Each structure stands twice: as structure tokens, then as C-alpha cells.
VOPAGU-2260 file (C-alpha; in pm, 1 decimal, decimal comma):
REM VOPAGU-2260
SITE   aa  ch    i         X         Y         Z
SITE  MET   A    0   22826,0    4007,4    2981,6
SITE  THR   A    1   23158,2    4015,2    2809,0
SITE  ILE   A    2   23260,2    3719,4    2590,9
SITE  SER   A    3   23621,0    3653,1    2529,0
SITE  THR   A    4   23759,7    3626,3    2178,0
SITE  ARG   A    5   23839,0    3259,9    2243,9
SITE  THR   A    6   23483,4    3187,2    2347,5
SITE  CYS   A    7   23348,1    3362,9    2046,2
SITE  CYS   A    8   23555,1    3156,6    1823,1
SITE  LEU   A    9   23452,6    2834,1    1999,1
SITE  MET   A   10   23078,5    2902,4    1989,6
SITE  PRO   A   11   23016,4    2825,8    1622,5
SITE  LEU   A   12   23208,2    2500,3    1660,4
SITE  LEU   A   13   23003,6    2405,8    1962,3
SITE  LEU   A   14   22678,5    2491,1    1783,3
SITE  PHE   A   15   22789,5    2286,0    1483,9
SITE  ALA   A   16   22869,8    1986,0    1710,2
SITE  PHE   A   17   22533,9    2014,3    1883,2
SITE  HIS   A   18   22355,2    2031,1    1550,3
SITE  VAL   A   19   22517,6    1717,7    1414,3
SITE  ALA   A   20   22468,9    1522,2    1734,2
SITE  GLN   A   21   22096,0    1594,5    1737,1
SITE  GLY   A   22   22031,2    1434,4    1398,7
SITE  ALA   A   23   21678,5    1381,7    1278,9
SITE  THR   A   24   21413,3    1115,6    1252,4
SITE  VAL   A   25   21149,6    1144,4     974,9
SITE  ASN   A   26   20856,3     920,8     899,1
SITE  VAL   A   27   20752,9     800,3     548,3
SITE  ASN   A   28   20423,6     628,2     482,4
SITE  CYS   A   29   20439,7     496,1     128,0
SITE  ASP   A   30   20076,5     394,8     133,5
SITE  LYS   A   31   19994,0     768,7     156,5
SITE  GLY   A   32   20210,5     848,1    -148,0
SITE  GLU   A   33   20511,2     966,6      57,9
SITE  LYS   A   34   20860,9     904,1     -82,2
SITE  ILE   A   35   21186,5     795,9      79,7
SITE  GLN   A   36   21388,2    1001,1    -168,4
SITE  ALA   A   37   21196,8    1318,1     -78,5
SITE  ALA   A   38   21260,1    1258,4     290,0
SITE  LEU   A   39   21633,2    1215,7     227,6
SITE  ALA   A   40   21641,6    1549,6      58,6
SITE  THR   A   41   21530,9    1722,3     385,4
SITE  LEU   A   42   21817,3    1573,0     596,8
SITE  ASP   A   43   22161,8    1695,8     683,9
SITE  PRO   A   44   22373,4    1421,4     520,3
SITE  ARG   A   45   22626,8    1436,8     803,6
SITE  GLY   A   46   22375,8    1259,2    1031,9
SITE  PRO   A   47   22290,8    1075,6    1235,1
SITE  ASN   A   48   21951,0    1038,5    1068,2
SITE  THR   A   49   21676,1     774,3    1079,7
SITE  VAL   A   50   21398,0     737,3     814,8
SITE  ASP   A   51   21111,4     525,1     953,7
SITE  VAL   A   52   20927,9     369,8     659,7
SITE  SER   A   53   20595,5     194,5     644,4
SITE  GLY   A   54   20371,8      64,7     372,1
SITE  THR   A   55   20458,9     -48,6      16,4
SITE  CYS   A   56   20703,5     182,3    -167,4
SITE  ARG   A   57   20745,4     199,1    -541,5
SITE  GLU   A   58   21062,1     397,7    -610,2
SITE  TYR   A   59   21433,2     379,5    -656,7
SITE  VAL   A   60   21635,2     518,7    -364,9
SITE  LEU   A   61   21975,1     686,5    -408,6
SITE  ILE   A   62   22174,8     743,0     -90,3
SITE  GLN   A   63   22480,6     948,3    -181,2
SITE  SER   A   64   22742,7    1117,9      44,1
SITE  PHE   A   65   22552,6    1037,7     366,9
SITE  ASP   A   66   22698,6     942,3     705,8
SITE  ARG   A   67   22518,7     763,4     991,0
SITE  LEU   A   68   22189,6     698,6     814,8
SITE  THR   A   69   21936,5     425,5     903,5
SITE  LEU   A   70   21646,0     321,7     683,7
SITE  LEU   A   71   21413,6     142,4     924,0
SITE  ALA   A   72   21098,4     -52,0     833,8
SITE  SER   A   73   20860,9      65,7    1100,6
SITE  PRO   A   74   20692,9    -176,8    1169,9
SITE  SER   A   75   20716,4    -329,7     821,0
SITE  ALA   A   76   20777,1    -197,5     476,6
SITE  THR   A   77   20832,2    -316,2     120,0
SITE  ILE   A   78   21021,4    -148,7    -160,1
SITE  ASN   A   79   20933,2    -278,9    -510,7
SITE  GLY   A   80   21123,6    -242,2    -830,1
SITE  PRO   A   81   21060,3    -414,5   -1157,9
SITE  SER   A   82   21172,3    -773,7   -1194,0
SITE  THR   A   83   21433,9    -661,0   -1452,2
SITE  GLY   A   84   21581,0    -332,5   -1557,9
SITE  ALA   A   85   21877,3    -105,6   -1534,0
SITE  ASN   A   86   21779,6      52,6   -1202,9
SITE  ASP   A   87   21860,9     -79,0    -852,6
SITE  VAL   A   88   21613,5     -65,2    -571,2
SITE  ILE   A   89   21860,2     108,2    -333,4
SITE  ASP   A   90   22201,1     248,8    -435,2
SITE  VAL   A   91   22445,4     360,8    -165,5
SITE  LEU   A   92   22733,1     563,5    -299,5
SITE  ASP   A   93   23015,5     742,1    -126,9
SITE  SER   A   94   22846,8     697,0     205,7
SITE  GLN   A   95   22941,6     570,0     552,0
SITE  ARG   A   96   22757,1     374,4     815,6
SITE  VAL   A   97   22433,2     324,1     624,1
SITE  THR   A   98   22201,2      59,7     774,1
SITE  ILE   A   99   21898,7     -92,7     597,9
SITE  GLN   A  100   21682,2    -285,0     846,1
SITE  GLY   A  101   21363,6    -485,9     836,6
SITE  PHE   A  102   21260,9    -436,0     468,6
SITE  GLN   A  103   21137,9    -663,5     190,5
SITE  LEU   A  104   21321,1    -561,3    -123,7
SITE  ASN   A  105   21172,0    -697,1    -442,0
SITE  GLY   A  106   21295,0    -679,0    -803,7
SITE  GLY   A  107   21516,7    -419,4    -961,2
SITE  ASN   A  108   21851,5    -494,1   -1125,5
SITE  VAL   A  109   22019,8    -515,7    -787,3
SITE  ALA   A  110   21818,5    -478,1    -465,9
SITE  LEU   A  111   22101,6    -321,0    -259,4
SITE  PHE   A  112   22414,4    -185,2    -425,3
SITE  CYS   A  113   22687,3     -62,7    -185,0
SITE  GLY   A  114   22961,1     104,5    -391,1
SITE  ARG   A  115   23223,2     379,6    -424,3
SITE  ASN   A  116   23395,9     339,8     -83,8
SITE  SER   A  117   23072,6     302,0     112,6
SITE  THR   A  118   23011,4     102,5     434,9
SITE  CYS   A  119   22672,5     -59,9     463,2
SITE  ALA   A  120   22484,3    -300,3     696,4
SITE  LEU   A  121   22186,9    -515,2     614,8
SITE  VAL   A  122   21981,5    -635,9     908,5
SITE  GLU   A  123   21675,5    -861,6     902,3
SITE  ASN   A  124   21578,8    -794,7     548,5
SITE  THR   A  125   21423,3   -1024,1     280,3
SITE  ILE   A  126   21573,0    -966,8     -63,2
SITE  GLN   A  127   21428,8   -1152,5    -367,7
SITE  GLY   A  128   21337,0   -1146,4    -735,0
SITE  THR   A  129   21612,9    -924,6    -873,3
SITE  GLY   A  130   21711,5    -929,6   -1239,1
SITE  PHE   A  131   22081,5    -955,2   -1151,6
SITE  ALA   A  132   22250,1   -1005,7    -810,4
SITE  ALA   A  133   22050,1    -946,6    -492,5
SITE  VAL   A  134   22333,0    -756,8    -320,2
SITE  GLY   A  135   22636,7    -590,9    -486,3
SITE  VAL   A  136   22943,4    -472,2    -297,5
SITE  TYR   A  137   23179,4    -286,7    -531,1
SITE  GLU   A  138   23468,2     -45,2    -544,5
SITE  SER   A  139   23641,1     -62,0    -207,1
SITE  SER   A  140   23316,5     -89,1     -14,0
SITE  ARG   A  141   23225,5    -296,4     293,0
SITE  LEU   A  142   22893,6    -469,4     375,6
SITE  THR   A  143   22779,6    -679,7     671,3
SITE  SER   A  144   22471,3    -897,3     677,1
SITE  SER   A  145   22287,1   -1012,2     988,8
SITE  ASN   A  146   21975,7   -1229,7     986,7
SITE  ASP   A  147   21889,1   -1153,9     626,3
SITE  LEU   A  148   21707,8   -1379,8     379,8
SITE  ILE   A  149   21847,7   -1352,0      25,1
SITE  GLN   A  150   21659,0   -1581,2    -206,8
SITE  ASN   A  151   21519,0   -1650,9    -553,1
SITE  ASN   A  152   21732,5   -1397,6    -747,3
SITE  SER   A  153   21835,7   -1423,0   -1111,2
SITE  PHE   A  154   22210,0   -1420,6   -1052,2
SITE  ASP   A  155   22435,7   -1429,9    -744,1
SITE  GLY   A  156   22291,1   -1386,8    -399,5
SITE  VAL   A  157   22586,6   -1159,6    -307,3
SITE  LEU   A  158   22845,5   -1034,7    -557,6
SITE  VAL   A  159   23162,3    -877,1    -407,2
SITE  GLN   A  160   23407,6    -722,2    -646,5
SITE  PHE   A  161   23689,7    -466,4    -688,5
SITE  ASP   A  162   23867,5    -455,5    -353,6
SITE  SER   A  163   23556,3    -495,2    -144,4
SITE  TYR   A  164   23462,0    -686,0     173,2
SITE  PHE   A  165   23150,7    -886,1     276,0
SITE  GLU   A  166   23072,2   -1043,1     613,6
SITE  THR   A  167   22783,8   -1241,4     750,8
SITE  ASP   A  168   22773,9   -1213,5    1131,2
SITE  GLY   A  169   22504,6   -1468,5    1210,3
SITE  GLY   A  170   22165,6   -1584,7    1095,8
SITE  THR   A  171   22181,1   -1495,2     725,0
SITE  VAL   A  172   22025,0   -1739,4     475,6
SITE  ILE   A  173   22129,0   -1727,7     108,0
SITE  GLU   A  174   21929,2   -1976,6     -91,6
SITE  ASN   A  175   21780,0   -2071,3    -434,9
SITE  ASN   A  176   21962,1   -1804,8    -635,1
SITE  LEU   A  177   22034,8   -1885,4   -1002,0
SITE  ALA   A  178   22413,7   -1844,6    -977,7
SITE  ASP   A  179   22651,9   -1853,0    -681,1
SITE  GLY   A  180   22523,5   -1789,7    -332,3
SITE  VAL   A  181   22830,0   -1560,5    -260,6
SITE  ALA   A  182   23086,6   -1463,3    -521,9
SITE  VAL   A  183   23407,3   -1291,7    -398,0
SITE  LEU   A  184   23612,8   -1168,7    -689,6
SITE  LEU   A  185   23882,8    -934,5    -811,2
SITE  ASN   A  186   24100,7    -872,0    -500,4
SITE  SER   A  187   23810,4    -888,0    -254,7
SITE  SER   A  188   23758,1   -1067,1      74,2
SITE  ALA   A  189   23479,8   -1218,7     285,2
SITE  ARG   A  190   23417,8   -1364,1     631,9
SITE  ILE   A  191   23133,3   -1620,6     649,8
SITE  ILE   A  192   23000,9   -1674,3    1000,9
SITE  GLY   A  193   22673,4   -1844,0    1108,7
SITE  ALA   A  194   22532,9   -1852,6     750,5
SITE  LYS   A  195   22312,2   -2106,4     570,8
SITE  ILE   A  196   22395,1   -2117,6     198,8
SITE  THR   A  197   22189,4   -2380,4      21,2
SITE  GLY   A  198   22009,3   -2462,5    -296,7
SITE  ASN   A  199   22189,9   -2210,7    -523,4
SITE  ALA   A  200   22230,7   -2313,4    -884,8
SITE  GLY   A  201   22605,4   -2228,9    -886,9
SITE  ASN   A  202   22855,0   -2261,0    -604,8
SITE  GLY   A  203   22766,3   -2199,0    -244,9
SITE  VAL   A  204   23068,7   -1965,5    -210,0
SITE  ARG   A  205   23305,2   -1878,8    -495,4
SITE  VAL   A  206   23641,9   -1718,3    -405,2
SITE  ASP   A  207   23829,5   -1626,8    -721,5
SITE  GLN   A  208   24060,1   -1387,0    -903,0
SITE  ASN   A  209   24303,3   -1297,3    -626,7
SITE  SER   A  210   24057,8   -1298,1    -344,2
SITE  ALA   A  211   24044,2   -1442,7      14,0
SITE  ALA   A  212   23787,9   -1568,3     260,3
SITE  ARG   A  213   23756,7   -1710,2     609,2
SITE  ILE   A  214   23474,7   -1956,9     652,8
SITE  GLY   A  215   23397,4   -2090,3     999,7
SITE  PHE   A  216   23287,4   -2060,8    1353,0
SITE  VAL   A  217   23354,7   -1791,2    1610,7
SITE  ALA   A  218   23245,3   -1802,0    1976,0
SITE  GLY   A  219   22874,7   -1739,7    2009,5
SITE  SER   A  220   22784,4   -1815,9    1647,8
SITE  THR   A  221   22610,1   -2110,3    1485,9
SITE  PRO   A  222   22801,4   -2328,9    1240,5
SITE  ASN   A  223   22792,5   -2253,4     869,6
SITE  VAL   A  224   22580,3   -2484,5     659,2
SITE  ILE   A  225   22685,4   -2490,0     288,5
SITE  SER   A  226   22504,1   -2772,5     112,6
SITE  GLY   A  227   22274,0   -2870,6    -170,9
SITE  ASN   A  228   22421,6   -2620,0    -415,1
SITE  GLY   A  229   22444,2   -2706,6    -782,7
SITE  GLY   A  230   22815,9   -2626,0    -803,3
SITE  ASN   A  231   23077,2   -2692,0    -538,9
SITE  GLY   A  232   23005,8   -2588,9    -178,8
SITE  VAL   A  233   23317,8   -2374,6    -183,4
SITE  TYR   A  234   23503,0   -2294,3    -506,2
SITE  VAL   A  235   23865,1   -2166,8    -467,1
SITE  GLY   A  236   23997,5   -2020,7    -789,3
SITE  ASP   A  237   24291,6   -1833,1    -931,8
SITE  LEU   A  238   24540,5   -1688,0    -691,7
SITE  SER   A  239   24290,2   -1715,1    -404,8
SITE  PHE   A  240   24299,7   -1842,6     -49,4
SITE  VAL   A  241   24034,0   -1969,9     192,6
SITE  ARG   A  242   24085,7   -2043,3     561,3
SITE  PHE   A  243   23840,7   -2286,6     715,7
SITE  THR   A  244   23784,9   -2292,5    1091,4
SITE  PRO   A  245   23553,3   -2504,0    1300,6
SITE  GLU   A  246   23257,8   -2546,4    1285,2
SITE  ASN   A  247   23134,3   -2600,3     925,9
SITE  SER   A  248   22897,8   -2840,6     753,5
SITE  ILE   A  249   23000,5   -2819,5     387,4
SITE  THR   A  250   22848,1   -3141,5     243,3
SITE  ASN   A  251   22622,3   -3290,6     -16,4
SITE  ASN   A  252   22667,8   -3035,3    -291,7
SITE  THR   A  253   22582,4   -3152,3    -649,9
SITE  THR   A  254   22919,7   -3090,5    -793,5
SITE  GLN   A  255   23198,5   -3278,3    -618,6
SITE  PRO   A  256   23418,0   -3223,7    -433,0
SITE  ASP   A  257   23238,4   -3008,0    -177,8
SITE  VAL   A  258   23541,1   -2789,0    -137,6
SITE  ALA   A  259   23727,1   -2754,7    -473,8
SITE  CYS   A  260   24067,0   -2606,9    -549,3
SITE  TYR   A  261   24098,0   -2501,1    -909,1
SITE  GLN   A  262   24388,9   -2367,3   -1120,7
SITE  GLN   A  263   24578,4   -2147,2   -1113,8
SITE  PHE   A  264   24741,6   -2138,9    -770,3
SITE  SER   A  265   24448,6   -2173,7    -534,6
SITE  ALA   A  266   24523,0   -2244,3    -167,0
SITE  THR   A  267   24339,9   -2343,3     152,1
SITE  ARG   A  268   24409,2   -2399,1     517,8
SITE  GLY   A  269   24177,5   -2622,7     724,9
SITE  ALA   A  270   23994,1   -2773,4     419,5
SITE  LEU   A  271   24107,1   -3122,9     521,5
SITE  VAL   A  272   23959,0   -3120,1     869,6
SITE  ASN   A  273   23721,7   -2828,7     910,9
SITE  ILE   A  274   23446,8   -2871,9     650,6
SITE  GLY   A  275   23223,2   -3111,3     845,5
SITE  GLY   A  276   23291,4   -3432,8     666,1
SITE  GLY   A  277   23252,2   -3308,4     310,5
SITE  THR   A  278   23492,9   -3396,3      26,0
SITE  THR   A  279   23777,6   -3189,3    -115,2
SITE  ASN   A  280   24053,0   -3210,8    -372,4
SITE  CYS   A  281   24260,1   -2949,9    -195,1
SITE  SER   A  282   24604,3   -3046,3     -64,9
SITE  GLU   A  283   24782,5   -2880,2     223,4
SITE  THR   A  284   25111,3   -2898,4     396,2
SITE  ALA   A  285   25147,4   -2760,0     752,3
SITE  PRO   A  286   25334,2   -2432,1     770,3
SITE  ALA   A  287   25657,2   -2415,4     957,8
SITE  LYS   A  288   25673,7   -2237,3    1297,4
SITE  SER   A  289   25977,2   -2192,6    1522,3
SITE  GLY   A  290   26182,8   -2403,2    1281,5
SITE  LYS   A  291   25960,9   -2714,9    1288,2
SITE  LEU   A  292   25660,1   -2841,5    1098,2
SITE  LEU   A  293   25321,4   -2833,3    1260,0
SITE  HIS   A  294   25065,6   -3109,9    1259,4
SITE  LEU   A  295   24730,1   -3014,0    1103,8
SITE  GLY   A  296   24571,3   -3025,7    1446,2
SITE  ASP   A  297   24814,0   -2753,1    1548,5
SITE  VAL   A  298   24725,4   -2546,4    1243,0
SITE  ASP   A  299   24355,6   -2566,7    1337,0
SITE  ARG   A  300   24422,3   -2404,9    1671,7
SITE  MET   A  301   24578,9   -2106,9    1501,9
SITE  ARG   A  302   24303,0   -1850,3    1462,3
């Protein structure tokens, strides 16, 4: 059979596409001494790949320059690090579309660090007992959290810094951490949907240092509950803006008001009517539209 020059040129590309599309699934049983890091070394980092993990693991995991990778607790798995120390339990660096699902992550400096332009997703994990923040999102990275429990950590529950983005998309509980529940700092942003942020020693949510957040309800989600925190429910700091939309219950935080605007040049929209009856010191004027002032009720309908 004669193969044309064009077909010859296309065949390597087609074989490459087939290879990438196939991906791989590997199994790791930590109770048998198998290691997640060793399994990662066998994979094509272009993905898609799935690592099914079972048992109790005692290792630090570095995920670097991967795309389309899922670490899946199958059916359950724990990764333990020391309660304090310089190492993180899982570091994700220079990677895209990395999902961590169903684990209990204990100890370490940070349980999950998503940094250096990475995109990460946490799904149905329990994260606790870290020496610093439970979750770190740094250096132009993005992380979403769905149905996670982030509790009893020695600093912030989630720390977002340096041009990064954090989102809860429903069911996440962030409680009893020794600093802020969520801290969004240094030109970063967040969207808080369907979360319960309670009992943290610091603020429920802190938005500060030229950062922004949207806190509120979207169709199909449950309301946010931000209450019982030692600081303010929501702290809005220097050069920062927070947009509140229905429905929220931001009440009964130890430091009043529940939603606090601090110097310098903090700003909010919706804090007067969309925080579920809590207190605030924020002041708002309705923005102009079509040459006339809007009532606050009109502003609330602007999504």
C-alpha cells in the first residue's frame, strides 16, 4: 500500500493525540508501602491521569508541570505529615487542572499548596492539623473548593496571595482555625458561595491589600453562613472591595460590626442589605446609571 507524503506527516501527530487521550490510571496502596510520588514518576505529565490511592500514606507529594491529573481516594485514603515543619503535604507547582478528591490531609506546614500559575480543585476532602495555613493559593494560581472540611489548623483556613483566586462552589465548611477562615490578600480575589465559615479565631473572611471578593448566593446554592468568628465576619481592608449578594447570614461574630470597613479606602456594595441582618460600619451610595441615581434595591438586582 502506498502512503502519501501528507499521510506520513500526519501519522505521528495522530499517534501523539491518541497517546495523550488514552491517559493512565494507576493504583497506590499506601498500607503496602507503595508511594504516590513513585506512581507520579511513571506517568506522562501531559495527562489525563488518575492515581487511585488507598490506605494511610506518610509522604510529601510534589506535583510539578502536570496537566489533567486527579488524585482520588479510592475508597478512602489519608496522607499524614508532621504537625509542624517546613514541608507541605501536597505541593502543586506549574500545573493545570489538578484535582484532589476524597482525602484526609493531616499536618505538614500547608496541607495543599497551589502555586506558580497552577489551577487546582479540592473536592470532598478533610484538611486539618497543619502548622500554618491549611490551603495556600499563591503566585497567579486558582483553586476551587467543593464540599471540603477545613478545620483545626494553626493559621488561616485558606490563604490566597499574590494575584491568585479562590472559590467555594458549595458545601465547604471552614471552621475552628486559629487565624482567619479565608484571607484574600495582595491583589487577589475570591468568590464565596454556599460556604459555612464559623468559629475561626480571626475574621471569617478577610479581604485586604488591594483585593476583591463576591460573597453571596447564586441559583442552586445554599446561603453562606459566616458567624461565630473571633474577629469580624467580613473584614474589608486597604484598597479592597467586596460585593454582597443575597442570600447571606453574616451575624453574631465576636468582634463587631459583622461586616467591617477599615482604612484605607475600603469599599462594599450590598453590605447594607445583603448580610442577613448583621451589623456593619460600611457606608454606601448608589452608583449612577443612565444619568440618575439608583435606589439600593435596584443595586441589589444588578448581578
